[in-house]
N, C-alpha and C positions, 0 to 999 in steps of 0.2 A: 502492500502502501504507501504512493507517495503521501508528501509532506502538506498535499490539497484534501487529503483522504480518497480520494481516484482509486479508481482499480487498472493497476495492469494493465497493456493492453494484451489480449491473451496468440499466442503463441502456435501460431501451425505447426501441435505435434505432429503428425504428417507425417510428411516431408523429409523435417528432423529426424523420426523412427526409419522412413527410406532412405537416407543417404546415410545413414552408421552404418545399415544391417549394409547399403551395397558396396561401402567401404571395409564392410570382416570380412564381407566376403569375396571382395578383392587379393585386402593383407592373405585371409587364411588361402588365398590359391597363391599367391605368388611365394608367401611362405614353399612353399611345396615345386611351385615349377621348374624351380633348376635341379629337380631330380627325375624330371621326365624323363626317358630315355630317350627322347628327339625332339627337338629345337621346332616350339612353336614356328609359323612361314603367315597364320593365318589368323587373323582378330577370334581373343575368345568368344565361344557361343554365349549369345546374352541364354539363353536357359542354360546353360552349364552356371554360365557366373549368379545366377538364383535357386541355383542347387549351393553355391557354398556361398551366399548372402544367409542361408535358412540353415543351416548348418551350423553357423559362425554367428548365430541370435540363438537357436536353440542353446548351444554353448555359454552366449550371458543371460541368458536367462533363468537358466539352472541352477546356474555357480552363483543368481545373486540372491536366486529364492532358497542357497542353501544358506546363503550366506547370515536373512533374514533368521530365515527359520535360526539357527543356528547360534544367532544375539548375545551372550555374555554363556555361553553353559561350556564353552571350551576353558578360559581363564581358571575354575576351578578346577577343573584334571590339573592343566599346565600346574598350579602353583602343590597340587598334589607331591606330581611326580616333582620335582625339588629345583632350588635353582640350579636354573639354564647354565648360568654360569660354572656350576659345579660339574656340569656332562662337559664344558669344552674345555678345562682346566683335565675334565680322565680324556677328554681323547687327543693333547697334548700331550700327558703322558702316554700314549699309548705310544706315541709317530717317534719318540722320543724312542723310546726303545730297539726299534729296526736302525739297524743298522744302513737303510736308506739314509740317514741325517747327516752319513758321512764324506766328505771331499770324493772322497777315493772309490767309491758306491755308485756314489753320481755322476763320475768321469767313468768309470766300465757299464752303468748302463745309457750311457748316449751314448758309449763305442756301437755295444752291438746295437740299439736302435735305429742306429744309420746302415747297422751293415743288413739287420733285415728289414727296412724301407730297400735299399740296394736290390735285394733277395726279390722280393715282392714286387717291383718297379721290370726287373729283366725278365718275368717270368709275362708280362706282361709286352714287352716292349714297343710301348707309344704308344699301346690304344690307350686314346680315350674316350668310346665307346665302350657300350655294354660288348659282351659275347659270346657268339652263340654258345648254349645248354654245349653242348659234342663239343668244344674247342679249352672251358672253364682252366682254370690252370690247381694242382693240388699246391696249399702250399706249403713251409715250413711245421705249421702249427695249430693243430686238428684238436675239437672241441665237440660235444651235438648239440649246441646252443646252436652254433650257426652250424650248420651242414647244411643245408637249405643253398642248393649251388646260385641264388643272389647274393651271397654274400663275399660270389667269388665273378660272377660278374665282372662286376665296375671295381678301376683300381680302387674307389674310394675306401668306399664296405670293404676290399681285401686288408687296405693300410688299418684299417680304423681298426676293427676284429683281433687284425695275428700283432700290431703295439697294444693289443690291449690287452691280450695273452703273453705277451715278454714280460710286464709291469708286470703281470695276475702270478706267473711263474715269480716269479724274482723280488716280486715281495712277500710272496709264502712261504721261497726256501729259508730267503732271511725273516725270518717267524720262526720256521721248523730250527734252523741255527743261530737263533740267541743263547745268550748269557747270559748269568752274571743276575741272575732272579730265583727267586726261589721256585718252584715247580710248576708250581699251580698258578703261580703270578704268570709264568713261563707259557703256562698251555693253553690263560688263559685270550696273550697278546694273540696264543696261535692263530684258536677260534677267533680271537674279533678280528683277526687280519679277512680271515676264507670269513666273513659274512660283509665286512666290509667292497671287499672285493669282487666280490658276486656280482653285491649293491651296482659300482660301478660296472657295467656288465651295457655295452653299450648294445647289445639290441633290448635292453629296457628301457629306451629314449628312444619318442618316434623321431626325429634329425637325425640319429644315427644308427639307424633299424632301415634296412630295404625291403624285409615284408613291409614292415607299418607305412611306409609309404604307399608301394606299389597297393596298396591297401586301400588307404586314405582316397589316391589319385582318384582309385575305379570308383569307391562309391562319394567322391565327393565331400567323404569331409561326413558322413553321416557313420562313417566308422568311429573314430574319435563322440560322438554323440551314442551311437550306443556305452561306448565305453565307460564314456562319463557316467552313464546312466547309472550304471553297474557301480562305476567310486562307492555312488554320491551316494548306494543306498548299501552300500559298506558301511562310509563312514556313518550313515548315520542308526546303523547296526553293531555299530561297534569291534567289527571282528569283518576280516578278510571271508572271502565261498569260495567256495568252493560248485560250487552242484548246486542243483536250480535245489531248490528249499520246498517248492510246491507238490515237486514227484513226491514226495511219498510223506507216508501216515504212522506216526506207531502202533501201532497199536495191528492196521491191517493191511499193509505191503509190506515191512516194515517190524521187527520184533512182533509177528503174528503164528508161535507159538504156540497152541490151546494148553492154558492154564490157569491157576489158577492164584492169587493173592490167600495165603492160610496161616498172613501171623504179619504183624506191626504193630515197628514204636513208631516213638522219632523219630529214630534215626536212619531202618529199612523198611521194606515189603519183603517178606519171602513169599516165591514166587514156586509154585508147585509143579511138575506138568505132567499131561495127560500122559498114563503109557500109551502105548502101541504096538505092543504085543500079552502076551495072552496070558505071561512069566516076567518077571521080574527075579531083578538080580538080587536077594533080600538084603548088601546091606545098599543104603542110598545112595546116593553122594550128593554132596552141597556143593555149591562155587559162588567164589567171593570174587566179583569179578573186581578192578577198580576206583577208588571213590572220587578216582579226575577225572571219569565218564563216564559214559553208563554205558549199563550191563548186555546193551543190543549189540555187543561185539561181539556175541557169540550167538547172535541171532540176527543176524541179518535176512535175511531167505531162507526157502526150500533149498536151496544148491546151499546152501554155505554156512547154515547154522549149525554149530558145531552143538548146538541142545537140542532140536530137534534127532539130529542123528545120534547126541551121546541114546535118547531116549529113544531111537529104532532100536540102538544092544541090549536091548535089554534091562536099563538104569532108571530107579527112580531118581528125577533132575529134580532137586530144588537149589534154586539161583535166586539169593537175599538182591532188589534193590536200595541200594543208599536212600539218601534224602538230602538234593539238592542246596543248601546249608542255607541257611537263613538267619536272622537280626539270632532268634534263639537260638540257635546252634552255636553261638559266638565263644562260647567258654566247652566248648570241647578240646581233648584232650585224646594225643595213640590213645591210652590208656580206653580209652571210649570207646575206640572202635575196634580194639582188640580183644576186650569185655562185651560186644556186640556176636561178631566172631563163636565166641566161646558157646553166645545165647542160643542164637540160630543151631552151632549142633547137638545145646540142647533140647530143642526145643522140636528135630523132628525124629532123634533119638525119642522124645518119649509123642509124639504122632503116630509113631508106623508101631513102637513096641521093639528098636531095637536097642541093641547094647552101644553099637559102632556104625559110624559113616565116612566116606569117602573124605571129603574136601580137593579138591582147586583152591588154586590161590595166583591172581590173575598180576603181573607189573606190585605196583605198592603192593593187593592184597597180598600177596604171596609173601613181599615184606612182614606184611602180620599173621601170618598165620604161621613162619614160622613163632614169632611171639608167641602164638593162643600154645602155639607146642611146646616149647621151653614154661610157660605160666603150668599149660597144665599136667608137665610133667613134674617140675616142682611140689605142687600139690596130689600128687598123687595118681591122676585123672586121665594119666595116656591113655586109657582102652578105648575109652571116648568118640578117638579116633584109626579108624582100620591102614586107613594112608592116609597122605600129604598128595599134593603134586601140585605143581610152579613152573606158571608159562614165563616166562622173562622175569624172573623175579631175583632180585639181589635182598642178599645182610650184611654182606663187607663190603662196605662202600670208595674203596680206596685203588680200583681201578674203573669210578662207574661212568667217566666219558663224559661228555662234552653238558650235561648236566653241570656240571662243578662246577663248570664259569658262570654260575646265575647262581651262586649265594656268600658274595663278599658284600664284606658293610656295607658297600653304599646302596648297592639292588636288592637289599633285605632288606635297605632303610628304606629302599623306597616304595617297594613289597607294602609294610607297613605304613607309607604317606597314603597309599594309591586303596589300600582297605579301608572299607564303608560299614559298620551295622556289627565288627571285627568279623568278616568274609572275607576274602577275597575271591572278587567277579571270576568268574572260566574263562575267560575270554583273553584273561593276560598271559594264564596261562595257557589257552593254548595256542598263540602268538609267538611263548616261549620255543611250543612243538617247533612246529615248524617254522624255529629259526635253526631249529638245529636242520634242517637238512630245508635252505635258501630256497635253491636256484630251484630247485620242484617244487615247495609247496608255498613260497613268496611268487618269485618272480615269473616264473612258468606260468600264474596263472593272468598276474602282472602283466605280462605279453598278449596274452592270447584274449582274453576279456576287459582288461582295461584300454588299450595302445588296437588290437586290432578289434578290441569290436565283438568276438567272438559270443555265442550264446552256455551257455552253461548246459556239461553232461549233466546224466543224468547215475548219478554213480550210486549207490548205493555207503557205502565204507568210507565219503568223502560225504556224503549228511550227516549219520554220528561223528567224525571228526565234524566240526560243527557248533556237531548239537554240546553247547559245554555245558558241566555243573560249577557250581562257588564253594567254596571250604572253607572249612573253619580257619581265620588262621594264625590261634595259637596257637591249633598241633601244625598245621605250617610253614612255621614258622620253627618249630619243635621239632622236623621230622624235619627237617632242610637244617638247620644246624645240630644234631646232636648224629645225628644218621649218618646222610651226606658229606655233612663236616668231619664233623670229629669221631666219628669211625666206631662212635662207644656200642651195635647192640651185637660186636662181633668181641666186648669184649665181655669177659660172664660177674658176672652181676653189676655193672657198672648202672643202664638199666634197671627200675622198679616197672611193673604197672602191679596198681593197684593190691599196693602192698609185697611184690611177691618180687623176689629180684628174675632174673630177665638168666638165663646164660643156657645157650644151643650148644651147649655139649651134647646138654639132658635125651635129648630130641632120638628117641629109639625108633619108632612109625621111620613105616617105609617109607623111601620116597622116589617119582619118579621128576626127574626138573630138565625143563625142554630151555630148548637158546635158542634167539637166529644168528646166522653165520655174519649178519651185517645188521644186524640190529644196532641200531644208532642211541638208544634209550638206554637199553638193556646194555653195552658189551658180552657178547659171551665168555670172556675173562675176565665179567665182573661174578658171572651168572655162574660160571666154571666156580667162585668160590665157597661156594653154602657147602657144594661137598666136604670141604675143608673144618663143618664146623658142623657137621654131624652126625651121632654114635650108631648111629642102624642103618642098615643097607638103606640102597643111595642107588640108582639106574640112571646118567646122563644121557639123554640125546639134545645133538648139536641138527637142528631145523634147516633148512637154506632158505633167501629170503630176512627175511627182518622183525619188527617187534611184533604186526601189525597179520604182516601175510607168512610169515613163517609162523601165527598162530594155527591162522582160518585160512586152511588147509586142505577141504574134504577132500578126500579118496579118491572120486568121484571127478575132480579138475584134471587132475593128474600133472601138476604140477608140479616142480621144485624136487627134493630131495633131501633124505636126511641122514646122521651117520650113526653106525652105535661101537663101542666097544668092547666086546668080551675080560676086558683082561683088571687090571687095578692099573692106570694113569696118575700117576700123582701130578698131571700137569696138563694145561687143556691142551699146548702143543705134541705134547704124547699123547693124551687123545687121539688127536688130531690124522699122529702119527703114525695111530695102529688098526683109524678105524675104519670100515666097509661101509661104501655110500648103497643106499636100497633109493629106487629113484620112485616118487610117490610121496602122495602121505606119512606121514606119524600113526595118526587119529588108531591106525591095526595097530603097530604093536603097545601104543596107552591102553587102548584095550581086553589085548591080550594078557599086562600086565594087570588090569584089576583086575582078572576073572582065575588070575595064578596066585588074588591073595583074599580067596572064596568063593565059592559057584555054583552056592548052592542057592536056586531058586525059588519061590513062593509064588503064588496065585496071584494078579492084578485084580486086587477086587479091594470093599474094604474099604480105609485109610491111605491104597495106592490109590483110587482115583478119586483128586480131589474134590471135592462138589457135590458129593455120592448123596445115596440118603441116607440124614441122620449127620450129614460134614457137613457144620455151620464152615463156609466160607466167608473174603470180605468184599472179594470182586476179582472179575476176570482180566486173566493177564494182558496186558503183564501190567496193571497196577495206574495208580496216583503218580507216586510218584517217578517217577522218570517220565512224564508229560512235567513233570515243578522248575521251573526256571527260577 
């Protein structure tokens, strides 16, 4: 309003917006025009300009809407993450550890770079236009991220990715050879170097990735619009997506093995599955999945469901479904999870009137199962468990792998800052696990879904991977410090559960121990160490693949292999040296081992069939807890 109180003259915003859209479209086209395979000799088609302009307008509107929507929300999160200056100082200290900061290392790197550039350019013999596919040269360095021939068709992209591979190779080699640091700090430097070099790959940026440039030119920027939609959806959810979230419904086409919830506490639900055989093995099976994930990793779909397969083998199968932590669970400790396992064992024993149960503990629940067995042994109740099977579980954390890089004091303080109501949002743990394989679980999806604009696949395993659970922070802090950092579980009587000292050497229960040869979460050499802390008999199987696929490998898939060694090797290397390889799944070997510890059968009736006449149950499987966030 002017000083005379008159309204200012109206502005025709239509022409302003049209001009802005046109300018953005021309700018977006100009950005990618230099990368076109041939130089345009004719003026651009007005329809093309309009298409580019609409793509630019869509991008701008999405970001403006998102900025307005998120106003005021990010600052509290950044405050909880800590002072940015602290992280800058930490990064500077990390860089100083690398020999690259030394002049002689820089001189050598420059010399090698010049030699590489000369070798690459010689391959192209001065060519400045793309080469035909059958004439694309082989280059000194290879990497599957740059396997597409388009990375080699033009000299500029060949130089870009070859230079990156040289730098990445040298940086990681320097990190491997670093000296003068404590082992834990040196390993952290190596891990951070790998994560950073993977993040800086030219494949991850639109102007240095020829596949993205080609897609952008073909679609006139529509791929960037779709990619921005994916990115903004993930930012709203606070989590990187790996699959279509609308493709699966828990209890319908995933976690759908028939059964009933037969017991419930504030911490877990106990699911009993409906038998599919006329008779069942007398000793039932109780499965303890990790509470940092949903239990249905073992019940994804009928073809790869371990639970459904175990039921078909004649086992009475029970599974614990842990509740995702909320404020009411803030004071829970490791004791509560150990005692919950004892409770589940007792409930099943009473329900079916049996003296003992078979047990399985997966990952962290396997760690807890070891403590449960030690607790029962110390209390003279070891006979409640007939056998114990460990899926990729660690008790000795000396060689626990890359996860140990996340438990220094600074990172523990960061976790404490971002925990709310005494719980840690499971999305932070999911991001941590993704970083362990960032090339496959982060940047691969950034390129495909954010830059190329591809649609997400419908993949049940990836859906499960994104279905996170919250954790009681008090328990998590204890787990990371007392087990991962201080390795106290293997020190006799160092830890106490419910007033009872824990000594793993008291465990005489027969144990079946499975490890994954490519496991990056629970490395095979770390899982092997469980064999060094048992008083009873044990059988060790080394499965092909990693933390998930090494476990979820049904016989009908015909995938991978496993190794057994009938001798008494003292080390994992000795085990592998004398091991016999068998193609396919290790599940049949496991069920044969279970039957060798008691193959008596009983009719599948009465309470062996949950929800039958006179049997009061709570609800259908998979229950409420698995659906709560």
